[in-house]
C-alpha positions in Angstrom: 22.5 14.3 28.8 20.3 15.3 25.8 17.3 13.3 24.7 18.0 11.4 21.4 15.8 12.3 18.4 13.2 9.7 17.7 13.2 8.5 14.1 10.1 7.2 12.2 10.2 4.9 9.1 7.2 5.2 6.8 6.6 2.6 4.1 4.3 4.1 1.5 3.0 3.3 -2.0 2.5 6.9 -3.0 3.9 10.3 -1.9 2.9 13.7 -3.2 4.7 15.6 -5.0 6.3 12.6 -6.7 2.9 11.4 -7.7 -0.3 13.4 -8.4 -2.4 14.3 -5.3 -4.6 11.5 -4.1 -5.8 10.5 -0.6 -2.9 8.0 -0.3 -0.3 10.4 -1.8 -1.3 13.2 0.5 -1.2 10.9 3.6 2.3 9.8 2.4 3.4 13.4 2.2 1.7 15.2 5.1 1.5 12.6 7.8 5.3 12.3 8.0 5.7 16.1 7.8 3.3 16.5 10.7 5.2 14.0 12.8 8.5 15.6 11.8 7.2 19.0 13.0 6.9 17.3 16.4 10.7 16.9 16.5 11.0 13.4 15.0 13.4 12.5 12.2 11.5 11.0 9.2 12.5 8.5 6.5 10.0 7.3 3.9 10.2 4.5 1.3 8.1 4.3 -1.9 8.4 2.6 -5.3 10.2 4.5 -8.0 7.4 4.4 -10.6 8.3 5.2 -14.2 6.1 8.4 -14.1 8.5 9.9 -11.5 10.9 12.2 -13.3 14.4 11.6 -11.8 15.9 14.7 -13.1 13.1 17.1 -12.0 12.9 15.5 -8.6 16.7 15.2 -8.2 16.8 11.5 -7.4 20.2 9.9 -7.0 21.4 6.4 -6.2 22.4 5.4 -2.7 25.3 3.2 -3.6 25.8 1.6 -0.2 22.2 0.3 -0.1 21.9 -0.6 -3.8 23.3 -3.7 -5.6 21.2 -6.4 -4.0 19.1 -8.8 -6.0 15.6 -9.9 -5.0 14.4 -13.3 -6.4 10.8 -13.3 -7.6 9.5 -16.5 -9.3 13.1 -17.8 -9.6 14.3 -14.7 -11.4 17.0 -12.5 -9.9 15.9 -8.8 -10.1 18.3 -6.0 -9.2 17.4 -3.6 -6.5 18.4 0.0 -6.8 17.7 2.4 -4.0 17.5 6.1 -4.8 16.9 9.1 -2.6 15.4 12.6 -2.9 14.2 15.3 -0.6 11.0 17.2 -0.3 12.8 20.4 0.5 9.7 22.3 1.7 9.3 19.6 4.4 13.0 18.8 4.8 12.1 15.1 4.4 14.1 12.4 2.7 12.4 9.8 0.6 14.0 6.5 -0.4 12.8 5.0 -3.7 12.8 1.2 -4.4 13.7 0.9 -8.0 13.7 -1.9 -10.5 13.5 -1.5 -14.3 11.2 -4.6 -14.8 8.7 -3.7 -12.2 8.6 0.1 -11.9 9.6 1.7 -15.1 6.1 2.0 -16.5 4.0 5.1 -16.8 1.2 3.8 -14.6 1.3 3.0 -10.9 -1.0 -0.1 -10.9 -2.9 0.2 -14.2 -2.0 0.6 -17.9 -3.2 3.5 -20.1 -6.5 1.5 -20.8 -7.3 1.2 -17.0 -6.4 -2.5 -16.8 -4.4 -3.7 -13.8 -0.9 -4.9 -14.6 -0.7 -8.7 -14.6 2.3 -8.7 -12.3 1.0 -6.3 -9.6 1.3 -9.1 -7.1 5.0 -9.7 -8.0 5.6 -5.9 -7.9 4.2 -5.7 -4.4 6.2 -8.7 -3.2 9.4 -7.2 -4.7 8.7 -3.9 -2.9 8.1 -5.5 0.5 11.1 -7.8 0.1 13.3 -4.9 -0.9 12.4 -2.9 2.2 13.1 -6.0 4.3 16.4 -6.6 2.5 17.4 -3.0 3.2 16.6 -3.5 6.9 18.7 -6.7 6.8 21.6 -4.9 5.2 21.4 -2.1 7.8 21.6 -4.8 10.5 24.7 -6.3 9.0 26.3 -2.9 8.5 25.9 -2.2 12.2 27.5 -5.7 12.9 24.5 -6.9 14.8 24.3 -10.7 14.9 21.0 -12.5 14.3 21.1 -13.6 18.0 21.4 -10.0 19.2 18.6 -8.9 16.8 16.4 -11.8 18.0 17.0 -11.0 21.7 15.9 -7.4 21.2 12.8 -8.5 19.3 11.9 -11.3 21.7 12.0 -14.0 19.1 14.3 -16.9 18.3 17.4 -16.5 16.2 15.8 -19.2 13.9 12.9 -16.7 13.3 15.3 -14.0 12.2 17.1 -16.5 10.0 13.8 -17.6 8.4 12.9 -14.0 7.7 16.3 -13.2 6.1 16.1 -16.4 4.0 12.6 -15.4 2.9 11.0 -18.6 4.4 8.5 -16.4 6.2 8.2 -12.7 7.3 8.0 -11.0 10.7 4.6 -10.3 12.2 3.5 -6.8 11.2 3.4 -5.9 14.9 7.3 -6.3 15.0 7.9 -3.8 12.3 8.0 -0.7 14.6 10.5 -2.5 16.9 12.7 -3.5 14.0 12.6 0.0 12.7 13.4 1.4 16.1 16.4 -0.9 16.6 17.8 0.0 13.2 17.5 3.7 13.9 14.0 4.4 12.6 12.1 4.3 16.0 8.6 4.9 17.2 6.2 3.8 14.5 5.7 2.4 11.1 3.0 3.3 8.6 2.0 1.0 5.8 0.0 2.7 3.1 -1.5 0.4 0.6 -3.1 1.2 -2.7 -6.6 0.0 -3.4 
């Protein structure tokens, strides 16, 4: 019986070559590649900022994962998930997209160097979108909240609270959640300064 391939889910704020080279963008690009070269299967998430050229980078929508809405400050915001590949590294990157939050030329600052007023909302939208995608994957696999809770060693009420956005899982649980949903081993959270 063959050994199953371990999968790794990376949640990044920047990945080169989709954004210019920086310390964070290079980590988002080369760390997953290095792990993949060690016979792991990699999937990465990042926001689809307005400065990312969809045509040049061959982004296309993942219909089965798109179509959800994320509520921020009592406003429903559509979530669109797109995918592209870094062909030189044979890595897939999933982009969290929303016209209101990410279709700007800057990542966190405007052309004058001022932080966007809604960066906090944008970050919350991004994290909630990743969590909603995980929830959708759980449901697609027909896994109940009880089964999910048992694997994670938490109560099914905890899972329910996460999925109803009353609270969020401890960051220590993210690798186990990713593992259970087919993205095992580790999780990497890259945050922008």
